[in-house]
N, C-alpha and C positions, 0 to 999 in steps of 0.2 A: 619538175616544171615541164609541162608540155603545152603545145598550142591547142586551141579549142577544137580543132578538127579531129584530134586524136582522142578526145574525151567522150564518154557516154553521157546521156542526159543526166542532169543533176546540178547541184549548186557548187560554185567554185569561187575562190578569191583570185582576183586579177593581180598578177605579180609584175608583169611587164607588157607594154604595148610597143610595137615597132611600126613606123610609117603612119600615114593617115592621122597624125597626132591631133590636128585641129578637129577632124570629124569625130574621133573618139572622144575628145573633150566635150564637144557639143552633145554627144549621145550620153555622156556621163560615165563612160568607160575609162576609168583611171586606175592606176596601181593602188591596191588597197580596197577597192570596192568589190562588192559581192554581185555576181551575175548567176543566172540560172540558165543552163542550156536546155531548151525545150525540145528541139528536134534538130537532127543532123543527118540528112539523107546523103546518099552517094552523089547525087546531082542536085543542083539548085541551091537556094539560099539556106543559111543556118538561122534558126529562130531562137532568140534569147530573150530573157526578161532582165531589165535593168531597172531597179526600183519598182515602180508601178507600171512601167511601159514595156510592151513587147516590141522588139526590133528585129527586122530581117536583115542579115548581113550577107554580103557576097562571100564566097569561099575564100577569096584572097584576103579580105579584111579579117575574117575569122581566123585565118592562119597566122595573122600578126598579133593575136591576143594570146598571151601565155598565162596559164592558170595553174593553181595547185589546190 
């Protein structure tokens, strides 16, 4: 289990989220859901796909999502 910032682009299952719980819930990022990491640059936002939506997350939020 690693946070999203340590992963390469691809599809992952969310195992745990820390902090920002209400915001993650509103975005549909919950334990057990599938997300796709589209891009992760060294700077700037992290782009993911949740369901049929693309979402840009700040690096702090992305660091709070643990996947496998």
